[in-house]
GULUMTOR-941751 format. One line per field, with one value per residue: residue number from 1; x negated, y, z of N, C-alpha, C, O in turn; residue in one letter. Coordinates in nm, 4 decimals, always signed. Each point is the difference from the previous one (the first is absolute). Layout:
N
num = [NUM | ...]
n.X = [X | ...]
n.Y = [Y | ...]
n.Z = [Z | ...]
ca.X = [X | ...]
ca.Y = [Y | ...]
ca.Z = [Z | ...]
c.X = [X | ...]
c.Y = [Y | ...]
c.Z = [Z | ...]
o.X = [X | ...]
o.Y = [Y | ...]
o.Z = [Z | ...]
residuo = [A | ...]
This chain:
108
num = [1 | 2 | 3 | 4 | 5 | 6 | 7 | 8 | 9 | 10 | 11 | 12 | 13 | 14 | 15 | 16 | 17 | 18 | 19 | 20 | 21 | 22 | 23 | 24 | 25 | 26 | 27 | 28 | 29 | 30 | 31 | 32 | 33 | 34 | 35 | 36 | 37 | 38 | 39 | 40 | 41 | 42 | 43 | 44 | 45 | 46 | 47 | 48 | 49 | 50 | 51 | 52 | 53 | 54 | 55 | 56 | 57 | 58 | 59 | 60 | 61 | 62 | 63 | 64 | 65 | 66 | 67 | 68 | 69 | 70 | 71 | 72 | 73 | 74 | 75 | 76 | 77 | 78 | 79 | 80 | 81 | 82 | 83 | 84 | 85 | 86 | 87 | 88 | 89 | 90 | 91 | 92 | 93 | 94 | 95 | 96 | 97 | 98 | 99 | 100 | 101 | 102 | 103 | 104 | 105 | 106 | 107 | 108]
n.X = [-0.0838 | +0.1597 | -0.1638 | +0.2024 | -0.1752 | +0.0183 | -0.1934 | -0.0574 | +0.0905 | -0.0689 | -0.1891 | +0.0263 | +0.0756 | -0.1507 | -0.1367 | +0.0908 | +0.0113 | -0.1773 | -0.0194 | +0.1258 | -0.1237 | +0.0146 | +0.2158 | +0.0680 | -0.0171 | -0.0557 | -0.0065 | -0.1319 | +0.0275 | -0.1703 | -0.0360 | -0.1353 | -0.0405 | -0.1452 | -0.0624 | +0.0221 | +0.2248 | +0.0322 | +0.0656 | +0.1369 | +0.0074 | +0.1748 | -0.0176 | +0.1718 | +0.0378 | +0.1587 | +0.0184 | -0.2244 | +0.1963 | -0.1874 | -0.0266 | -0.1841 | +0.1489 | -0.1590 | +0.1796 | -0.1049 | +0.0848 | -0.0579 | +0.1238 | +0.0662 | -0.1782 | +0.0671 | -0.0340 | -0.0867 | +0.0584 | -0.1792 | +0.0667 | -0.0411 | +0.1442 | +0.1618 | -0.0948 | +0.0115 | +0.1898 | -0.0513 | +0.2161 | +0.0021 | -0.1590 | +0.2113 | -0.2099 | +0.0829 | -0.1625 | +0.0619 | -0.1118 | -0.0685 | +0.0833 | +0.1622 | -0.0160 | +0.1587 | +0.0267 | +0.1285 | -0.2029 | +0.2027 | -0.2184 | +0.1922 | +0.0925 | +0.0693 | -0.1291 | +0.0774 | -0.0620 | +0.1145 | -0.1878 | -0.0365 | -0.1219 | -0.1639 | -0.1709 | +0.0170 | -0.0382 | -0.0358]
n.Y = [-0.1187 | +0.1018 | +0.0828 | +0.0668 | +0.1360 | +0.0376 | -0.0234 | -0.2116 | -0.0952 | +0.0646 | -0.1019 | -0.1998 | -0.0084 | +0.0330 | -0.1675 | -0.1438 | +0.0690 | -0.0241 | -0.2143 | +0.0677 | -0.0487 | -0.1913 | -0.0032 | +0.0965 | +0.2118 | -0.1912 | -0.1020 | +0.1199 | -0.2067 | +0.1432 | -0.2015 | +0.1716 | -0.0906 | -0.0449 | +0.1901 | +0.1567 | -0.0061 | +0.1340 | +0.0783 | -0.0206 | +0.1738 | -0.1407 | +0.2211 | -0.1465 | +0.1901 | -0.1117 | +0.0454 | -0.0277 | -0.1002 | -0.0126 | -0.0870 | +0.1018 | +0.1412 | +0.1056 | -0.1050 | +0.1990 | -0.0905 | +0.2097 | -0.0588 | -0.2065 | -0.0712 | +0.0754 | -0.2043 | +0.1405 | -0.2176 | +0.0993 | -0.1458 | +0.0835 | +0.1467 | -0.1151 | -0.0902 | +0.1560 | -0.0550 | -0.2112 | +0.0538 | +0.0047 | +0.1281 | +0.0184 | +0.0761 | +0.1184 | +0.0573 | +0.0843 | -0.1879 | +0.0475 | -0.1746 | +0.1475 | +0.0487 | -0.0884 | -0.0752 | -0.0897 | -0.0728 | -0.0524 | +0.0061 | -0.1087 | +0.0653 | +0.2009 | -0.0722 | +0.0704 | +0.1672 | +0.0665 | +0.1049 | -0.0603 | -0.1857 | +0.0916 | -0.0019 | -0.1787 | -0.0689 | -0.1547]
n.Z = [+0.0000 | -0.1163 | +0.1290 | +0.0738 | -0.0333 | +0.2205 | +0.1137 | +0.0535 | +0.1814 | +0.2048 | +0.0647 | +0.0987 | +0.2117 | +0.1636 | +0.0583 | +0.1457 | +0.2130 | +0.1368 | +0.0679 | +0.1732 | +0.1797 | -0.1180 | +0.0639 | -0.1915 | +0.0705 | -0.1042 | +0.1992 | -0.1344 | +0.0848 | -0.0358 | -0.0919 | +0.0578 | -0.1998 | +0.1667 | -0.1002 | +0.1566 | +0.0039 | -0.1763 | +0.1997 | -0.1792 | +0.1427 | -0.0159 | -0.0306 | -0.0109 | -0.1163 | +0.1144 | -0.2196 | -0.0113 | -0.0323 | +0.1233 | -0.2066 | -0.0707 | -0.0890 | +0.1182 | +0.0814 | +0.0093 | +0.1863 | -0.0561 | +0.1763 | -0.0616 | +0.1168 | -0.2016 | +0.0889 | -0.1530 | -0.0055 | -0.0952 | -0.1596 | -0.2031 | -0.0865 | -0.1055 | -0.1817 | -0.1598 | -0.1095 | -0.0537 | +0.0225 | -0.2245 | +0.0937 | -0.0725 | -0.0266 | +0.1709 | -0.1446 | +0.1984 | +0.0544 | +0.2077 | +0.1117 | -0.0085 | -0.2175 | +0.1288 | -0.2105 | +0.1618 | -0.0617 | +0.0802 | -0.0621 | +0.0481 | -0.1931 | +0.0698 | -0.1708 | -0.1997 | +0.1371 | -0.1814 | -0.0546 | -0.2130 | +0.0362 | -0.1252 | +0.1465 | -0.1371 | +0.2107 | -0.1601]
ca.X = [+0.0838 | -0.0632 | +0.0922 | -0.0322 | +0.0274 | +0.0996 | -0.0634 | -0.0132 | +0.1353 | +0.0393 | -0.0783 | +0.0475 | +0.1283 | -0.0318 | -0.0642 | +0.0998 | +0.0841 | -0.0824 | -0.0282 | +0.1252 | +0.0264 | +0.1218 | -0.0197 | -0.0386 | -0.1463 | -0.0563 | -0.1435 | -0.0801 | -0.1314 | -0.0808 | -0.1436 | -0.0795 | -0.1437 | -0.0624 | -0.0280 | -0.1313 | +0.0020 | +0.0325 | +0.1421 | +0.0671 | +0.1455 | +0.0702 | +0.1320 | +0.0743 | +0.1432 | +0.0282 | +0.1408 | +0.0094 | -0.0345 | -0.0626 | +0.0442 | -0.0820 | -0.0076 | +0.0611 | +0.0638 | +0.0154 | +0.0712 | -0.0193 | +0.0518 | +0.0700 | -0.0938 | -0.0325 | -0.1400 | -0.0248 | -0.1384 | -0.0227 | -0.0491 | -0.1441 | -0.0242 | +0.0614 | -0.0999 | -0.0833 | +0.0801 | +0.0916 | -0.0173 | -0.0455 | +0.0916 | -0.0236 | +0.0164 | -0.0310 | -0.0646 | -0.0093 | -0.0845 | -0.1197 | -0.0990 | +0.0404 | +0.1424 | +0.0337 | +0.0434 | -0.1046 | +0.0359 | -0.0523 | -0.0006 | -0.0680 | -0.0800 | -0.1221 | -0.1155 | -0.0606 | +0.0594 | -0.0909 | +0.0301 | +0.1182 | +0.1185 | +0.0666 | -0.0461 | -0.0234 | -0.0531 | +0.0537]
ca.Y = [+0.1187 | +0.1320 | +0.0910 | +0.1425 | +0.0759 | +0.1061 | +0.1114 | -0.0402 | +0.0018 | +0.1392 | +0.0544 | -0.0647 | +0.0637 | +0.1377 | -0.0052 | -0.0483 | +0.1151 | +0.0989 | -0.0491 | -0.0212 | -0.1441 | -0.0443 | -0.1134 | -0.1150 | +0.0004 | -0.0610 | +0.0156 | -0.1157 | -0.0056 | -0.0999 | -0.0013 | -0.0049 | -0.0010 | +0.1311 | +0.0678 | -0.0282 | -0.1258 | -0.1109 | -0.0038 | +0.1284 | +0.0015 | +0.0789 | +0.0307 | +0.0812 | -0.0250 | -0.0913 | -0.0401 | -0.1265 | -0.1192 | -0.1017 | -0.1339 | -0.0589 | +0.0918 | -0.0234 | +0.1232 | +0.0158 | +0.1226 | +0.0427 | +0.1348 | +0.0463 | +0.0163 | -0.1251 | -0.0074 | -0.1028 | -0.0468 | -0.1126 | -0.1178 | +0.0076 | +0.0988 | -0.0437 | -0.0738 | +0.0970 | +0.1012 | -0.0525 | +0.0559 | +0.1389 | +0.1084 | +0.1245 | +0.1136 | +0.1293 | +0.0917 | +0.1377 | +0.0661 | +0.0716 | -0.0930 | -0.0422 | -0.0115 | -0.0984 | -0.1325 | -0.0853 | -0.1411 | -0.0731 | -0.1325 | -0.0962 | -0.0901 | +0.0681 | -0.0214 | +0.1327 | +0.1036 | +0.1119 | +0.1169 | +0.0716 | -0.0840 | -0.0370 | -0.1289 | -0.0958 | -0.1310 | -0.1099]
ca.Z = [+0.0000 | +0.0016 | +0.0677 | -0.0052 | +0.1220 | -0.0194 | -0.0727 | -0.1404 | -0.0568 | -0.0215 | -0.1106 | -0.1226 | -0.0331 | -0.0419 | -0.1325 | -0.0957 | -0.0312 | -0.0706 | -0.1352 | -0.0727 | -0.0076 | +0.0669 | +0.0902 | -0.0824 | -0.0077 | +0.1190 | +0.0158 | -0.0408 | +0.0619 | -0.0694 | +0.0259 | -0.1227 | +0.0207 | -0.0078 | +0.1255 | +0.0573 | +0.0750 | -0.0898 | -0.0339 | +0.0226 | +0.0077 | -0.0997 | +0.0542 | -0.0954 | -0.0134 | -0.1106 | -0.0040 | -0.0724 | +0.0757 | -0.0846 | +0.0417 | +0.1071 | +0.1136 | +0.1303 | +0.0433 | +0.1443 | +0.0347 | +0.1374 | +0.0257 | -0.1189 | -0.1105 | -0.0674 | -0.0375 | -0.1006 | +0.0010 | -0.0900 | +0.0714 | +0.0238 | +0.1046 | +0.1241 | +0.0777 | +0.0704 | +0.0696 | +0.1022 | +0.1335 | -0.0079 | +0.0387 | -0.0733 | +0.0901 | -0.0600 | +0.0920 | -0.0486 | +0.0980 | -0.0431 | -0.0554 | -0.1335 | -0.0229 | -0.1000 | +0.0424 | +0.0524 | +0.0053 | +0.1151 | -0.0605 | +0.0864 | -0.0819 | -0.0427 | +0.0876 | +0.0134 | -0.0838 | -0.0228 | +0.0808 | -0.0470 | +0.0235 | -0.1251 | -0.0485 | +0.1067 | -0.0375 | +0.0814]
c.X = [-0.0884 | +0.1014 | -0.0488 | +0.0294 | +0.1062 | -0.0593 | -0.0159 | +0.1359 | +0.0429 | -0.0737 | +0.0432 | +0.1304 | -0.0241 | -0.0609 | +0.0973 | +0.0892 | -0.0768 | -0.0238 | +0.1262 | +0.0321 | +0.1288 | -0.0341 | -0.0364 | -0.1518 | -0.0562 | -0.1485 | -0.0673 | -0.1368 | -0.0761 | -0.1457 | -0.0702 | -0.1475 | -0.0550 | -0.0231 | -0.1333 | -0.0040 | +0.0424 | +0.1445 | +0.0630 | +0.1511 | +0.0558 | +0.1436 | +0.0714 | +0.1485 | +0.0221 | +0.1470 | +0.0201 | -0.0482 | -0.0542 | +0.0386 | -0.0788 | -0.0103 | +0.0638 | +0.0567 | +0.0169 | +0.0785 | -0.0210 | +0.0457 | +0.0679 | -0.0892 | -0.0293 | -0.1432 | -0.0178 | -0.1478 | -0.0121 | -0.0664 | -0.1488 | -0.0306 | +0.0524 | -0.0996 | -0.0849 | +0.0793 | +0.0918 | -0.0330 | -0.0422 | +0.1104 | -0.0412 | +0.0342 | -0.0285 | -0.0581 | -0.0034 | -0.0854 | -0.1212 | -0.1030 | +0.0387 | +0.1497 | +0.0225 | +0.0469 | -0.1216 | +0.0532 | -0.0670 | +0.0121 | -0.0769 | -0.0904 | -0.1341 | -0.1124 | -0.0783 | +0.0722 | -0.1024 | +0.0441 | +0.1254 | +0.1282 | +0.0716 | -0.0480 | -0.0351 | -0.0610 | +0.0644 | -0.1078]
c.Y = [+0.1252 | +0.0953 | +0.1434 | +0.0639 | +0.1052 | +0.1174 | -0.0328 | +0.0026 | +0.1422 | +0.0607 | -0.0606 | +0.0639 | +0.1411 | +0.0015 | -0.0444 | +0.1162 | +0.1041 | -0.0403 | -0.0249 | -0.1469 | -0.0312 | -0.1142 | -0.1273 | -0.0081 | -0.0483 | +0.0301 | -0.1279 | +0.0138 | -0.1125 | +0.0134 | -0.0149 | -0.0096 | +0.1405 | +0.0595 | -0.0426 | -0.1295 | -0.1190 | -0.0089 | +0.1331 | -0.0203 | +0.0874 | +0.0161 | +0.0913 | -0.0295 | -0.0882 | -0.0393 | -0.1324 | -0.1143 | -0.1040 | -0.1387 | -0.0582 | +0.0895 | -0.0592 | +0.1353 | -0.0038 | +0.1278 | +0.0290 | +0.1445 | +0.0600 | +0.0223 | -0.1370 | +0.0073 | -0.1180 | -0.0371 | -0.1171 | -0.1137 | +0.0078 | +0.0947 | -0.0456 | -0.0743 | +0.0929 | +0.0903 | -0.0522 | +0.0570 | +0.1454 | +0.0962 | +0.1239 | +0.1160 | +0.1280 | +0.0899 | +0.1387 | +0.0824 | +0.0673 | -0.0909 | -0.0513 | -0.0177 | -0.1055 | -0.1307 | -0.0802 | -0.1420 | -0.0628 | -0.1473 | -0.0983 | -0.0965 | +0.0602 | -0.0263 | +0.1298 | +0.0962 | +0.1102 | +0.1184 | +0.0737 | -0.0792 | -0.0445 | -0.1319 | -0.0891 | -0.1273 | -0.1033 | -0.1034]
c.Z = [+0.0000 | +0.0615 | -0.0129 | +0.1347 | -0.0307 | -0.0782 | -0.1480 | -0.0686 | -0.0325 | -0.1189 | -0.1334 | -0.0455 | -0.0526 | -0.1409 | -0.1080 | -0.0433 | -0.0810 | -0.1451 | -0.0820 | -0.0191 | +0.0745 | +0.0956 | -0.0770 | -0.0171 | +0.1335 | +0.0077 | -0.0460 | +0.0650 | -0.0687 | +0.0428 | -0.1336 | +0.0381 | -0.0118 | +0.1362 | +0.0577 | +0.0800 | -0.0844 | -0.0440 | +0.0372 | +0.0085 | -0.1116 | +0.0490 | -0.0981 | +0.0076 | -0.1217 | +0.0062 | -0.0723 | +0.0882 | -0.0976 | +0.0520 | +0.1178 | +0.1240 | +0.1249 | +0.0441 | +0.1515 | +0.0233 | +0.1473 | +0.0119 | -0.1234 | -0.1209 | -0.0593 | -0.0523 | -0.0943 | +0.0013 | -0.0968 | +0.0784 | +0.0339 | +0.1161 | +0.1356 | +0.0894 | +0.0851 | +0.0943 | +0.1101 | +0.1370 | +0.0021 | +0.0428 | -0.0783 | +0.0923 | -0.0775 | +0.1067 | -0.0630 | +0.0954 | -0.0611 | -0.0658 | -0.1379 | -0.0080 | -0.1063 | +0.0597 | +0.0438 | +0.0092 | +0.1216 | -0.0374 | +0.0885 | -0.0768 | -0.0407 | +0.1000 | +0.0180 | -0.0949 | -0.0193 | +0.0858 | -0.0413 | +0.0206 | -0.1249 | -0.0565 | +0.1190 | -0.0576 | +0.0903 | +0.0213]
o.X = [-0.1101 | +0.1176 | -0.1137 | +0.0941 | +0.0335 | +0.0673 | +0.0207 | +0.0115 | +0.0497 | +0.0601 | +0.0050 | +0.0168 | +0.0615 | +0.0406 | -0.0040 | +0.0304 | +0.0528 | -0.0004 | -0.0088 | +0.0719 | +0.0445 | -0.1147 | -0.0468 | -0.0525 | +0.0040 | -0.0564 | +0.0358 | -0.0672 | +0.0495 | -0.0404 | +0.0350 | -0.0392 | +0.0461 | +0.0202 | -0.0639 | -0.1083 | +0.0019 | +0.0276 | -0.0385 | +0.0562 | -0.0599 | +0.0657 | -0.0518 | +0.0419 | -0.0657 | +0.0503 | +0.1136 | -0.1124 | +0.0667 | +0.0283 | +0.0572 | -0.0752 | +0.0992 | -0.0629 | +0.0558 | -0.0088 | +0.0188 | -0.0406 | -0.0040 | +0.0484 | -0.0434 | -0.0407 | +0.0336 | -0.0867 | +0.0793 | -0.0579 | -0.0400 | -0.0807 | -0.0553 | +0.0052 | -0.0397 | -0.0572 | +0.0619 | -0.1150 | -0.0182 | +0.1181 | -0.1161 | +0.1123 | -0.0507 | +0.0530 | -0.0305 | +0.0184 | -0.0159 | -0.0813 | -0.0636 | +0.0667 | -0.0665 | +0.0061 | -0.1080 | +0.1166 | -0.1227 | +0.1058 | -0.1219 | -0.0806 | -0.0870 | +0.0154 | -0.0677 | +0.0572 | -0.0947 | +0.1073 | +0.0681 | +0.1094 | +0.1064 | +0.0614 | -0.0219 | -0.0063 | +0.0427 | +0.0236]
o.Y = [+0.0005 | -0.0010 | +0.0258 | -0.0386 | +0.0241 | +0.0583 | +0.0865 | +0.0462 | +0.0269 | +0.0730 | +0.0705 | +0.0297 | +0.0411 | +0.0802 | +0.0503 | +0.0139 | +0.0536 | +0.0843 | -0.0422 | -0.0361 | +0.0772 | -0.0438 | -0.0970 | -0.1038 | +0.0703 | +0.0604 | -0.1087 | +0.1022 | -0.1122 | +0.0996 | -0.0861 | +0.0392 | +0.0782 | -0.0658 | -0.0917 | -0.0497 | -0.1125 | -0.0408 | +0.0630 | -0.0893 | +0.1010 | -0.0984 | +0.1061 | -0.1006 | +0.0170 | -0.0371 | -0.0408 | +0.0023 | -0.0356 | -0.0151 | -0.0725 | -0.0314 | -0.0726 | +0.1037 | -0.0946 | +0.0941 | -0.0869 | +0.0854 | +0.1213 | +0.0429 | -0.0907 | +0.0982 | -0.1134 | +0.0874 | -0.0939 | +0.0228 | -0.0367 | -0.0321 | +0.0360 | +0.0131 | -0.0368 | +0.0622 | +0.0799 | -0.0027 | +0.0570 | -0.0221 | +0.0407 | +0.0105 | -0.0049 | +0.0093 | +0.0153 | +0.1211 | +0.0043 | +0.0467 | -0.0924 | -0.0299 | +0.0000 | -0.0168 | +0.0101 | -0.0221 | -0.0003 | -0.0614 | +0.0115 | -0.0701 | -0.0715 | +0.0232 | +0.0189 | -0.0404 | +0.0128 | -0.0033 | +0.0585 | +0.0557 | -0.0613 | -0.0531 | +0.0481 | -0.0182 | +0.0311 | -0.1012]
o.Z = [+0.0551 | -0.0364 | -0.0395 | +0.0693 | -0.1160 | -0.0850 | -0.0851 | -0.1136 | -0.1094 | -0.0788 | -0.1008 | -0.1182 | -0.0984 | -0.0840 | -0.1123 | -0.1185 | -0.0974 | -0.0897 | -0.1153 | -0.0932 | +0.0850 | +0.0079 | +0.0597 | -0.0403 | +0.1010 | -0.0912 | +0.0455 | -0.0139 | -0.0107 | +0.0599 | -0.0807 | +0.1099 | -0.0832 | +0.1020 | -0.0516 | +0.0307 | +0.0500 | -0.1128 | +0.0984 | -0.0634 | -0.0370 | +0.0340 | -0.0348 | +0.0573 | -0.1027 | +0.1060 | -0.0241 | +0.0503 | -0.0971 | +0.1188 | +0.0813 | +0.0923 | -0.0062 | -0.0212 | +0.0557 | -0.0789 | +0.0851 | -0.0788 | -0.0205 | -0.1048 | +0.0710 | -0.0621 | +0.0341 | +0.0032 | +0.0056 | +0.1062 | +0.1105 | +0.0872 | +0.1040 | +0.1223 | +0.1106 | +0.0894 | +0.0703 | +0.0437 | +0.1075 | -0.0270 | +0.0030 | +0.0493 | -0.1120 | +0.1107 | -0.1182 | +0.0126 | -0.1219 | -0.0798 | -0.0508 | +0.0991 | -0.1036 | +0.1218 | -0.0581 | +0.0327 | +0.0106 | +0.0139 | +0.0132 | +0.0612 | -0.0497 | +0.1199 | +0.1010 | -0.1012 | +0.0776 | +0.0601 | +0.0842 | -0.0088 | +0.0080 | -0.0925 | +0.1113 | -0.1216 | +0.1113 | +0.0659]
residuo = [X | X | X | X | X | X | X | X | X | X | X | X | X | X | X | X | X | X | X | X | X | X | X | X | X | X | X | X | X | X | X | X | X | X | X | X | X | X | X | X | X | X | X | X | X | X | X | X | X | X | X | X | X | X | X | X | X | X | X | X | X | X | X | X | X | X | X | X | X | X | X | X | X | X | X | X | X | X | X | X | X | X | X | X | X | X | X | X | X | X | X | X | X | X | X | X | X | X | X | X | X | X | X | X | X | X | X | X]
């Protein structure tokens, strides 16, 4: 399962409205090769469900994850920080053995 914090939910709703997206636009979370630690998170709005997607829902937010990415993301919590140390979405991933300083890439 992938879950979202209240702050992440609020930011997703805010961004969805700013971008003119509807409730049909879900959040897609994926893992791609790259970054300083080897793997990178990818986060975007998506209104298309692919046949191999897993769908999770938390706090009214639907999260789409492809099968390959799911192996790396199980148990992850999507959070949002707007503090002085940086602003943006953060992934709290129990599967990551290390992360880079920016929090955008990780290794398992």
